[in-house]
PQR file with spaces between the fields and no chain letter, atoms N, CA, C, O and H, PARSE charges and radii, in Angstrom:
ATOM       1  N    MET     1      18.832  -10.098   10.687 -0.4000 1.5000
ATOM       2  CA   MET     1      17.832   -9.343   11.372 -0.0000 2.0000
ATOM       3  C    MET     1      16.457   -9.836   10.916  0.5500 1.7000
ATOM       4  O    MET     1      16.207   -9.964    9.717 -0.5500 1.4000
ATOM       5  N    ARG     2      15.591  -10.106   11.847 -0.4000 1.5000
ATOM       6  CA   ARG     2      14.220  -10.516   11.514 -0.0000 2.0000
ATOM       7  C    ARG     2      13.372   -9.266   11.320  0.5500 1.7000
ATOM       8  O    ARG     2      13.545   -8.261   12.008 -0.5500 1.4000
ATOM       9  H    ARG     2      15.794  -10.003   12.821  0.4000 1.0000
ATOM      10  N    TRP     3      12.468   -9.356   10.381 -0.4000 1.5000
ATOM      11  CA   TRP     3      11.606   -8.217   10.103 -0.0000 2.0000
ATOM      12  C    TRP     3      10.253   -8.710    9.603  0.5500 1.7000
ATOM      13  O    TRP     3      10.114   -9.861    9.189 -0.5500 1.4000
ATOM      14  H    TRP     3      12.328  -10.173    9.822  0.4000 1.0000
ATOM      15  N    ASN     4       9.271   -7.837    9.645 -0.4000 1.5000
ATOM      16  CA   ASN     4       7.916   -8.109    9.148 -0.0000 2.0000
ATOM      17  C    ASN     4       7.637   -7.214    7.953  0.5500 1.7000
ATOM      18  O    ASN     4       8.132   -6.090    7.878 -0.5500 1.4000
ATOM      19  H    ASN     4       9.384   -6.902    9.981  0.4000 1.0000
ATOM      20  N    ALA     5       6.848   -7.716    7.031 -0.4000 1.5000
ATOM      21  CA   ALA     5       6.384   -6.904    5.907 -0.0000 2.0000
ATOM      22  C    ALA     5       4.974   -6.435    6.226  0.5500 1.7000
ATOM      23  O    ALA     5       4.086   -7.252    6.467 -0.5500 1.4000
ATOM      24  H    ALA     5       6.446   -8.629    7.092  0.4000 1.0000
ATOM      25  N    LEU     6       4.768   -5.144    6.228 -0.4000 1.5000
ATOM      26  CA   LEU     6       3.461   -4.546    6.467 -0.0000 2.0000
ATOM      27  C    LEU     6       3.021   -3.905    5.158  0.5500 1.7000
ATOM      28  O    LEU     6       3.658   -2.969    4.675 -0.5500 1.4000
ATOM      29  H    LEU     6       5.490   -4.480    6.032  0.4000 1.0000
ATOM      30  N    THR     7       1.940   -4.406    4.590 -0.4000 1.5000
ATOM      31  CA   THR     7       1.514   -4.002    3.252 -0.0000 2.0000
ATOM      32  C    THR     7       0.069   -3.547    3.273  0.5500 1.7000
ATOM      33  O    THR     7      -0.777   -4.191    3.893 -0.5500 1.4000
ATOM      34  H    THR     7       1.422   -5.166    4.983  0.4000 1.0000
ATOM      35  N    THR     8      -0.222   -2.439    2.599 -0.4000 1.5000
ATOM      36  CA   THR     8      -1.602   -1.991    2.482 -0.0000 2.0000
ATOM      37  C    THR     8      -2.214   -2.576    1.213  0.5500 1.7000
ATOM      38  O    THR     8      -1.549   -2.696    0.184 -0.5500 1.4000
ATOM      39  H    THR     8       0.466   -1.916    2.095  0.4000 1.0000
ATOM      40  N    LEU     9      -3.478   -2.934    1.304 -0.4000 1.5000
ATOM      41  CA   LEU     9      -4.238   -3.436    0.158 -0.0000 2.0000
ATOM      42  C    LEU     9      -5.290   -2.391   -0.176  0.5500 1.7000
ATOM      43  O    LEU     9      -6.020   -1.927    0.700 -0.5500 1.4000
ATOM      44  H    LEU     9      -4.018   -2.836    2.140  0.4000 1.0000
ATOM      45  N    HIS    10      -5.361   -2.027   -1.446 -0.4000 1.5000
ATOM      46  CA   HIS    10      -6.282   -0.986   -1.880 -0.0000 2.0000
ATOM      47  C    HIS    10      -6.726   -1.282   -3.304  0.5500 1.7000
ATOM      48  O    HIS    10      -6.379   -2.321   -3.867 -0.5500 1.4000
ATOM      49  H    HIS    10      -4.768   -2.404   -2.158  0.4000 1.0000
ATOM      50  N    ASP    11      -7.481   -0.383   -3.873 -0.4000 1.5000
ATOM      51  CA   ASP    11      -8.055   -0.609   -5.204 -0.0000 2.0000
ATOM      52  C    ASP    11      -7.006   -0.936   -6.261  0.5500 1.7000
ATOM      53  O    ASP    11      -7.238   -1.780   -7.126 -0.5500 1.4000
ATOM      54  H    ASP    11      -7.762    0.460   -3.416  0.4000 1.0000
ATOM      55  N    ALA    12      -5.873   -0.285   -6.195 -0.4000 1.5000
ATOM      56  CA   ALA    12      -4.856   -0.469   -7.233 -0.0000 2.0000
ATOM      57  C    ALA    12      -4.156   -1.827   -7.164  0.5500 1.7000
ATOM      58  O    ALA    12      -3.671   -2.314   -8.185 -0.5500 1.4000
ATOM      59  H    ALA    12      -5.684    0.400   -5.492  0.4000 1.0000
ATOM      60  N    ASN    13      -4.093   -2.454   -5.975 -0.4000 1.5000
ATOM      61  CA   ASN    13      -3.376   -3.727   -5.890 -0.0000 2.0000
ATOM      62  C    ASN    13      -4.254   -4.886   -5.414  0.5500 1.7000
ATOM      63  O    ASN    13      -3.753   -5.994   -5.217 -0.5500 1.4000
ATOM      64  H    ASN    13      -4.487   -2.058   -5.146  0.4000 1.0000
ATOM      65  N    ALA    14      -5.535   -4.651   -5.228 -0.4000 1.5000
ATOM      66  CA   ALA    14      -6.433   -5.679   -4.687 -0.0000 2.0000
ATOM      67  C    ALA    14      -6.512   -6.933   -5.566  0.5500 1.7000
ATOM      68  O    ALA    14      -6.704   -8.034   -5.050 -0.5500 1.4000
ATOM      69  H    ALA    14      -5.941   -3.751   -5.388  0.4000 1.0000
ATOM      70  N    GLY    15      -6.370   -6.782   -6.849 -0.4000 1.5000
ATOM      71  CA   GLY    15      -6.457   -7.931   -7.747 -0.0000 2.0000
ATOM      72  C    GLY    15      -5.129   -8.656   -7.943  0.5500 1.7000
ATOM      73  O    GLY    15      -5.023   -9.534   -8.800 -0.5500 1.4000
ATOM      74  H    GLY    15      -6.214   -5.888   -7.269  0.4000 1.0000
ATOM      75  N    HIS    16      -4.120   -8.296   -7.158 -0.4000 1.5000
ATOM      76  CA   HIS    16      -2.786   -8.870   -7.344 -0.0000 2.0000
ATOM      77  C    HIS    16      -2.262   -9.522   -6.068  0.5500 1.7000
ATOM      78  O    HIS    16      -1.056   -9.530   -5.822 -0.5500 1.4000
ATOM      79  H    HIS    16      -4.206   -7.583   -6.462  0.4000 1.0000
ATOM      80  N    GLY    17      -3.157  -10.062   -5.263 -0.4000 1.5000
ATOM      81  CA   GLY    17      -2.777  -10.642   -3.982 -0.0000 2.0000
ATOM      82  C    GLY    17      -1.712  -11.718   -4.067  0.5500 1.7000
ATOM      83  O    GLY    17      -0.755  -11.708   -3.292 -0.5500 1.4000
ATOM      84  H    GLY    17      -4.137  -10.056   -5.463  0.4000 1.0000
ATOM      85  N    ARG    18      -1.868  -12.641   -4.994 -0.4000 1.5000
ATOM      86  CA   ARG    18      -0.898  -13.728   -5.153 -0.0000 2.0000
ATOM      87  C    ARG    18       0.487  -13.200   -5.536  0.5500 1.7000
ATOM      88  O    ARG    18       1.511  -13.657   -5.027 -0.5500 1.4000
ATOM      89  H    ARG    18      -2.645  -12.649   -5.623  0.4000 1.0000
ATOM      90  N    GLU    19       0.486  -12.235   -6.439 -0.4000 1.5000
ATOM      91  CA   GLU    19       1.754  -11.653   -6.894 -0.0000 2.0000
ATOM      92  C    GLU    19       2.448  -10.895   -5.752  0.5500 1.7000
ATOM      93  O    GLU    19       3.664  -10.987   -5.589 -0.5500 1.4000
ATOM      94  H    GLU    19      -0.346  -11.864   -6.853  0.4000 1.0000
ATOM      95  N    ILE    20       1.672  -10.156   -4.976 -0.4000 1.5000
ATOM      96  CA   ILE    20       2.230   -9.412   -3.849 -0.0000 2.0000
ATOM      97  C    ILE    20       2.808  -10.381   -2.825  0.5500 1.7000
ATOM      98  O    ILE    20       3.922  -10.189   -2.339 -0.5500 1.4000
ATOM      99  H    ILE    20       0.684  -10.082   -5.109  0.4000 1.0000
ATOM     100  N    TYR    21       2.051  -11.412   -2.505 -0.4000 1.5000
ATOM     101  CA   TYR    21       2.512  -12.405   -1.537 -0.0000 2.0000
ATOM     102  C    TYR    21       3.806  -13.073   -2.028  0.5500 1.7000
ATOM     103  O    TYR    21       4.771  -13.193   -1.273 -0.5500 1.4000
ATOM     104  H    TYR    21       1.145  -11.568   -2.900  0.4000 1.0000
ATOM     105  N    ALA    22       3.821  -13.504   -3.286 -0.4000 1.5000
ATOM     106  CA   ALA    22       5.001  -14.174   -3.844 -0.0000 2.0000
ATOM     107  C    ALA    22       6.208  -13.236   -3.850  0.5500 1.7000
ATOM     108  O    ALA    22       7.323  -13.667   -3.560 -0.5500 1.4000
ATOM     109  H    ALA    22       3.037  -13.407   -3.900  0.4000 1.0000
ATOM     110  N    PHE    23       5.999  -11.965   -4.176 -0.4000 1.5000
ATOM     111  CA   PHE    23       7.089  -10.999   -4.179 -0.0000 2.0000
ATOM     112  C    PHE    23       7.683  -10.842   -2.773  0.5500 1.7000
ATOM     113  O    PHE    23       8.900  -10.878   -2.595 -0.5500 1.4000
ATOM     114  H    PHE    23       5.092  -11.615   -4.412  0.4000 1.0000
ATOM     115  N    LEU    24       6.808  -10.668   -1.788 -0.4000 1.5000
ATOM     116  CA   LEU    24       7.290  -10.489   -0.414 -0.0000 2.0000
ATOM     117  C    LEU    24       8.018  -11.743    0.080  0.5500 1.7000
ATOM     118  O    LEU    24       9.063  -11.648    0.722 -0.5500 1.4000
ATOM     119  H    LEU    24       5.819  -10.638   -1.933  0.4000 1.0000
ATOM     120  N    ARG    25       7.459  -12.911   -0.224 -0.4000 1.5000
ATOM     121  CA   ARG    25       8.047  -14.172    0.228 -0.0000 2.0000
ATOM     122  C    ARG    25       9.327  -14.513   -0.527  0.5500 1.7000
ATOM     123  O    ARG    25      10.363  -14.774    0.084 -0.5500 1.4000
ATOM     124  H    ARG    25       6.609  -12.988   -0.745  0.4000 1.0000
ATOM     125  N    ASP    26       9.252  -14.510   -1.859 -0.4000 1.5000
ATOM     126  CA   ASP    26      10.362  -15.010   -2.679 -0.0000 2.0000
ATOM     127  C    ASP    26      11.452  -13.967   -2.936  0.5500 1.7000
ATOM     128  O    ASP    26      12.640  -14.256   -2.794 -0.5500 1.4000
ATOM     129  H    ASP    26       8.410  -14.298   -2.355  0.4000 1.0000
ATOM     130  N    ASP    27      11.048  -12.768   -3.311 -0.4000 1.5000
ATOM     131  CA   ASP    27      12.030  -11.741   -3.666 -0.0000 2.0000
ATOM     132  C    ASP    27      12.582  -11.001   -2.451  0.5500 1.7000
ATOM     133  O    ASP    27      13.756  -10.632   -2.420 -0.5500 1.4000
ATOM     134  H    ASP    27      10.083  -12.532   -3.426  0.4000 1.0000
ATOM     135  N    CYS    28      11.732  -10.789   -1.456 -0.4000 1.5000
ATOM     136  CA   CYS    28      12.167  -10.032   -0.274 -0.0000 2.0000
ATOM     137  C    CYS    28      12.556  -10.924    0.895  0.5500 1.7000
ATOM     138  O    CYS    28      13.200  -10.462    1.837 -0.5500 1.4000
ATOM     139  H    CYS    28      10.779  -11.088   -1.482  0.4000 1.0000
ATOM     140  N    GLY    29      12.177  -12.191    0.849 -0.4000 1.5000
ATOM     141  CA   GLY    29      12.515  -13.112    1.926 -0.0000 2.0000
ATOM     142  C    GLY    29      11.700  -12.920    3.191  0.5500 1.7000
ATOM     143  O    GLY    29      12.135  -13.315    4.273 -0.5500 1.4000
ATOM     144  H    GLY    29      11.654  -12.567    0.084  0.4000 1.0000
ATOM     145  N    ALA    30      10.530  -12.322    3.072 -0.4000 1.5000
ATOM     146  CA   ALA    30       9.685  -12.087    4.248 -0.0000 2.0000
ATOM     147  C    ALA    30       9.155  -13.400    4.803  0.5500 1.7000
ATOM     148  O    ALA    30       8.644  -14.235    4.057 -0.5500 1.4000
ATOM     149  H    ALA    30      10.177  -12.001    2.193  0.4000 1.0000
ATOM     150  N    GLU    31       9.276  -13.579    6.104 -0.4000 1.5000
ATOM     151  CA   GLU    31       8.720  -14.751    6.778 -0.0000 2.0000
ATOM     152  C    GLU    31       7.419  -14.414    7.485  0.5500 1.7000
ATOM     153  O    GLU    31       6.581  -15.290    7.698 -0.5500 1.4000
ATOM     154  H    GLU    31       9.691  -12.900    6.710  0.4000 1.0000
ATOM     155  N    HIS    32       7.247  -13.155    7.847 -0.4000 1.5000
ATOM     156  CA   HIS    32       6.037  -12.699    8.532 -0.0000 2.0000
ATOM     157  C    HIS    32       5.468  -11.523    7.753  0.5500 1.7000
ATOM     158  O    HIS    32       6.169  -10.553    7.465 -0.5500 1.4000
ATOM     159  H    HIS    32       7.928  -12.444    7.673  0.4000 1.0000
ATOM     160  N    MET    33       4.175  -11.624    7.413 -0.4000 1.5000
ATOM     161  CA   MET    33       3.527  -10.583    6.619 -0.0000 2.0000
ATOM     162  C    MET    33       2.239  -10.145    7.286  0.5500 1.7000
ATOM     163  O    MET    33       1.502  -10.954    7.850 -0.5500 1.4000
ATOM     164  H    MET    33       3.606  -12.412    7.647  0.4000 1.0000
ATOM     165  N    GLN    34       1.985   -8.857    7.210 -0.4000 1.5000
ATOM     166  CA   GLN    34       0.727   -8.294    7.689 -0.0000 2.0000
ATOM     167  C    GLN    34       0.137   -7.483    6.552  0.5500 1.7000
ATOM     168  O    GLN    34       0.858   -6.799    5.826 -0.5500 1.4000
ATOM     169  H    GLN    34       2.584   -8.200    6.752  0.4000 1.0000
ATOM     170  N    PHE    35      -1.189   -7.564    6.400 -0.4000 1.5000
ATOM     171  CA   PHE    35      -1.868   -6.851    5.332 -0.0000 2.0000
ATOM     172  C    PHE    35      -2.964   -5.980    5.943  0.5500 1.7000
ATOM     173  O    PHE    35      -3.760   -6.446    6.758 -0.5500 1.4000
ATOM     174  H    PHE    35      -1.774   -8.120    6.990  0.4000 1.0000
ATOM     175  N    ILE    36      -2.993   -4.717    5.542 -0.4000 1.5000
ATOM     176  CA   ILE    36      -3.977   -3.769    6.054 -0.0000 2.0000
ATOM     177  C    ILE    36      -4.857   -3.326    4.895  0.5500 1.7000
ATOM     178  O    ILE    36      -4.356   -2.754    3.927 -0.5500 1.4000
ATOM     179  H    ILE    36      -2.346   -4.338    4.880  0.4000 1.0000
ATOM     180  N    PRO    37      -6.167   -3.579    4.974 -0.5600 1.5000
ATOM     181  CA   PRO    37      -7.058   -3.099    3.914  0.2800 2.0000
ATOM     182  C    PRO    37      -7.313   -1.598    4.069  0.5500 1.7000
ATOM     183  O    PRO    37      -7.587   -1.115    5.167 -0.5500 1.4000
ATOM     184  N    ILE    38      -7.220   -0.883    2.972 -0.4000 1.5000
ATOM     185  CA   ILE    38      -7.541    0.538    2.950 -0.0000 2.0000
ATOM     186  C    ILE    38      -8.955    0.639    2.376  0.5500 1.7000
ATOM     187  O    ILE    38      -9.186    0.335    1.205 -0.5500 1.4000
ATOM     188  H    ILE    38      -6.998   -1.275    2.080  0.4000 1.0000
ATOM     189  N    VAL    39      -9.883    1.064    3.208 -0.4000 1.5000
ATOM     190  CA   VAL    39     -11.285    1.138    2.807 -0.0000 2.0000
ATOM     191  C    VAL    39     -11.712    2.602    2.828  0.5500 1.7000
ATOM     192  O    VAL    39     -11.649    3.269    3.860 -0.5500 1.4000
ATOM     193  H    VAL    39      -9.696    1.311    4.159  0.4000 1.0000
ATOM     194  N    GLU    40     -12.142    3.079    1.687 -0.4000 1.5000
ATOM     195  CA   GLU    40     -12.641    4.447    1.583 -0.0000 2.0000
ATOM     196  C    GLU    40     -14.123    4.442    1.939  0.5500 1.7000
ATOM     197  O    GLU    40     -14.887    3.599    1.470 -0.5500 1.4000
ATOM     198  H    GLU    40     -12.194    2.537    0.848  0.4000 1.0000
ATOM     199  N    ARG    41     -14.509    5.385    2.765 -0.4000 1.5000
ATOM     200  CA   ARG    41     -15.917    5.494    3.146 -0.0000 2.0000
ATOM     201  C    ARG    41     -16.421    6.882    2.824  0.5500 1.7000
ATOM     202  O    ARG    41     -15.669    7.856    2.858 -0.5500 1.4000
ATOM     203  H    ARG    41     -13.889    6.070    3.146  0.4000 1.0000
ATOM     204  N    THR    42     -17.691    6.959    2.515 -0.4000 1.5000
ATOM     205  CA   THR    42     -18.298    8.245    2.212 -0.0000 2.0000
ATOM     206  C    THR    42     -19.769    8.209    2.598  0.5500 1.7000
ATOM     207  O    THR    42     -20.305    7.154    2.935 -0.5500 1.4000
ATOM     208  H    THR    42     -18.302    6.167    2.488  0.4000 1.0000
ATOM     209  N    THR    43     -20.408    9.351    2.546 -0.4000 1.5000
ATOM     210  CA   THR    43     -21.843    9.450    2.809 -0.0000 2.0000
ATOM     211  C    THR    43     -22.567    9.639    1.482  0.5500 1.7000
ATOM     212  O    THR    43     -21.939    9.912    0.459 -0.5500 1.4000
ATOM     213  H    THR    43     -19.973   10.209    2.272  0.4000 1.0000
ATOM     214  N    GLY    44     -23.854    9.497    1.501 -0.4000 1.5000
ATOM     215  CA   GLY    44     -24.653    9.686    0.288 -0.0000 2.0000
ATOM     216  C    GLY    44     -24.464   11.064   -0.323  0.5500 1.7000
ATOM     217  O    GLY    44     -24.448   11.205   -1.546 -0.5500 1.4000
ATOM     218  H    GLY    44     -24.364    9.275    2.332  0.4000 1.0000
ATOM     219  N    ASN    45     -24.323   12.076    0.513 -0.4000 1.5000
ATOM     220  CA   ASN    45     -24.140   13.446    0.014 -0.0000 2.0000
ATOM     221  C    ASN    45     -22.784   13.629   -0.655  0.5500 1.7000
ATOM     222  O    ASN    45     -22.664   14.393   -1.613 -0.5500 1.4000
ATOM     223  H    ASN    45     -24.336   11.962    1.507  0.4000 1.0000
ATOM     224  N    ALA    46     -21.782   12.949   -0.171 -0.4000 1.5000
ATOM     225  CA   ALA    46     -20.432   13.119   -0.696 -0.0000 2.0000
ATOM     226  C    ALA    46     -20.079   12.105   -1.782  0.5500 1.7000
ATOM     227  O    ALA    46     -19.007   12.195   -2.381 -0.5500 1.4000
ATOM     228  H    ALA    46     -21.879   12.328    0.607  0.4000 1.0000
ATOM     229  N    LEU    47     -20.965   11.139   -2.044 -0.4000 1.5000
ATOM     230  CA   LEU    47     -20.646   10.089   -3.010 -0.0000 2.0000
ATOM     231  C    LEU    47     -20.320   10.619   -4.405  0.5500 1.7000
ATOM     232  O    LEU    47     -19.362   10.130   -5.004 -0.5500 1.4000
ATOM     233  H    LEU    47     -21.835   11.066   -1.557  0.4000 1.0000
ATOM     234  N    PRO    48     -21.055   11.589   -4.961 -0.5600 1.5000
ATOM     235  CA   PRO    48     -20.686   12.086   -6.291  0.2800 2.0000
ATOM     236  C    PRO    48     -19.262   12.651   -6.331  0.5500 1.7000
ATOM     237  O    PRO    48     -18.533   12.410   -7.293 -0.5500 1.4000
ATOM     238  N    LEU    49     -18.869   13.380   -5.324 -0.4000 1.5000
ATOM     239  CA   LEU    49     -17.521   13.926   -5.271 -0.0000 2.0000
ATOM     240  C    LEU    49     -16.491   12.804   -5.121  0.5500 1.7000
ATOM     241  O    LEU    49     -15.435   12.838   -5.752 -0.5500 1.4000
ATOM     242  H    LEU    49     -19.461   13.576   -4.542  0.4000 1.0000
ATOM     243  N    ALA    50     -16.804   11.808   -4.282 -0.4000 1.5000
ATOM     244  CA   ALA    50     -15.890   10.679   -4.092 -0.0000 2.0000
ATOM     245  C    ALA    50     -15.742    9.895   -5.397  0.5500 1.7000
ATOM     246  O    ALA    50     -14.631    9.519   -5.770 -0.5500 1.4000
ATOM     247  H    ALA    50     -17.662   11.781   -3.769  0.4000 1.0000
ATOM     248  N    ASP    51     -16.853    9.649   -6.091 -0.4000 1.5000
ATOM     249  CA   ASP    51     -16.793    8.926   -7.356 -0.0000 2.0000
ATOM     250  C    ASP    51     -15.978    9.692   -8.395  0.5500 1.7000
ATOM     251  O    ASP    51     -15.274    9.090   -9.205 -0.5500 1.4000
ATOM     252  H    ASP    51     -17.755    9.955   -5.788  0.4000 1.0000
ATOM     253  N    GLU    52     -16.075   11.016   -8.368 -0.4000 1.5000
ATOM     254  CA   GLU    52     -15.302   11.836   -9.293 -0.0000 2.0000
ATOM     255  C    GLU    52     -13.807   11.600   -9.077  0.5500 1.7000
ATOM     256  O    GLU    52     -13.031   11.607  -10.032 -0.5500 1.4000
ATOM     257  H    GLU    52     -16.647   11.505   -7.709  0.4000 1.0000
ATOM     258  N    GLY    53     -13.410   11.395   -7.840 -0.4000 1.5000
ATOM     259  CA   GLY    53     -12.013   11.128   -7.525 -0.0000 2.0000
ATOM     260  C    GLY    53     -11.525    9.804   -8.089  0.5500 1.7000
ATOM     261  O    GLY    53     -10.330    9.636   -8.334 -0.5500 1.4000
ATOM     262  H    GLY    53     -14.040   11.390   -7.064  0.4000 1.0000
ATOM     263  N    TRP    54     -12.437    8.864   -8.298 -0.4000 1.5000
ATOM     264  CA   TRP    54     -12.040    7.569   -8.871 -0.0000 2.0000
ATOM     265  C    TRP    54     -11.813    7.675  -10.375  0.5500 1.7000
ATOM     266  O    TRP    54     -11.196    6.787  -10.964 -0.5500 1.4000
ATOM     267  H    TRP    54     -13.407    9.000   -8.099  0.4000 1.0000
ATOM     268  N    GLY    55     -12.293    8.727  -11.000 -0.4000 1.5000
ATOM     269  CA   GLY    55     -12.127    8.880  -12.445 -0.0000 2.0000
ATOM     270  C    GLY    55     -12.945    7.843  -13.196  0.5500 1.7000
ATOM     271  O    GLY    55     -14.088    7.571  -12.830 -0.5500 1.4000
ATOM     272  H    GLY    55     -12.794    9.448  -10.522  0.4000 1.0000
ATOM     273  N    VAL    56     -12.371    7.263  -14.240 -0.4000 1.5000
ATOM     274  CA   VAL    56     -13.103    6.317  -15.084 -0.0000 2.0000
ATOM     275  C    VAL    56     -13.468    5.045  -14.323  0.5500 1.7000
ATOM     276  O    VAL    56     -14.403    4.345  -14.710 -0.5500 1.4000
ATOM     277  H    VAL    56     -11.442    7.484  -14.537  0.4000 1.0000
ATOM     278  N    ARG    57     -12.742    4.735  -13.243 -0.4000 1.5000
ATOM     279  CA   ARG    57     -13.044    3.534  -12.461 -0.0000 2.0000
ATOM     280  C    ARG    57     -14.325    3.673  -11.656  0.5500 1.7000
ATOM     281  O    ARG    57     -14.856    2.670  -11.178 -0.5500 1.4000
ATOM     282  H    ARG    57     -11.982    5.304  -12.928  0.4000 1.0000
ATOM     283  N    ALA    58     -14.840    4.893  -11.493 -0.4000 1.5000
ATOM     284  CA   ALA    58     -16.024    5.123  -10.659 -0.0000 2.0000
ATOM     285  C    ALA    58     -17.220    4.329  -11.161  0.5500 1.7000
ATOM     286  O    ALA    58     -18.061    3.912  -10.364 -0.5500 1.4000
ATOM     287  H    ALA    58     -14.409    5.708  -11.881  0.4000 1.0000
ATOM     288  N    LYS    59     -17.308    4.118  -12.451 -0.4000 1.5000
ATOM     289  CA   LYS    59     -18.456    3.377  -13.017 -0.0000 2.0000
ATOM     290  C    LYS    59     -18.441    1.919  -12.587  0.5500 1.7000
ATOM     291  O    LYS    59     -19.488    1.275  -12.521 -0.5500 1.4000
ATOM     292  H    LYS    59     -16.625    4.457  -13.098  0.4000 1.0000
ATOM     293  N    HIS    60     -17.264    1.403  -12.298 -0.4000 1.5000
ATOM     294  CA   HIS    60     -17.135   -0.020  -11.974 -0.0000 2.0000
ATOM     295  C    HIS    60     -17.043   -0.292  -10.487  0.5500 1.7000
ATOM     296  O    HIS    60     -17.333   -1.405  -10.047 -0.5500 1.4000
ATOM     297  H    HIS    60     -16.413    1.926  -12.351  0.4000 1.0000
ATOM     298  N    ARG    61     -16.649    0.689   -9.708 -0.4000 1.5000
ATOM     299  CA   ARG    61     -16.454    0.442   -8.281 -0.0000 2.0000
ATOM     300  C    ARG    61     -16.674    1.726   -7.509  0.5500 1.7000
ATOM     301  O    ARG    61     -15.755    2.522   -7.320 -0.5500 1.4000
ATOM     302  H    ARG    61     -16.414    1.593  -10.066  0.4000 1.0000
ATOM     303  N    SER    62     -17.896    1.912   -7.071 -0.4000 1.5000
ATOM     304  CA   SER    62     -18.161    3.110   -6.256 -0.0000 2.0000
ATOM     305  C    SER    62     -17.659    2.885   -4.844  0.5500 1.7000
ATOM     306  O    SER    62     -17.453    1.749   -4.417 -0.5500 1.4000
ATOM     307  H    SER    62     -18.642    1.265   -7.225  0.4000 1.0000
ATOM     308  N    LEU    63     -17.467    3.973   -4.128 -0.4000 1.5000
ATOM     309  CA   LEU    63     -17.008    3.871   -2.741 -0.0000 2.0000
ATOM     310  C    LEU    63     -18.132    3.409   -1.854  0.5500 1.7000
ATOM     311  O    LEU    63     -17.945    3.261   -0.646 -0.5500 1.4000
ATOM     312  H    LEU    63     -17.634    4.896   -4.475  0.4000 1.0000
């Protein structure tokens, strides 16, 4: 059966692109892959609350 791998990319896995690709290709045997970026958006008024949700990572990567 032919199948596609549909994978979301987000803050937690963004720095592991090569590893994700190799896993899907080598370990799962995926021939066709699609990647969807998950982008969080906020307004200036909501930014403090959004940053609070990031926890300690908020200092390094605001939304």
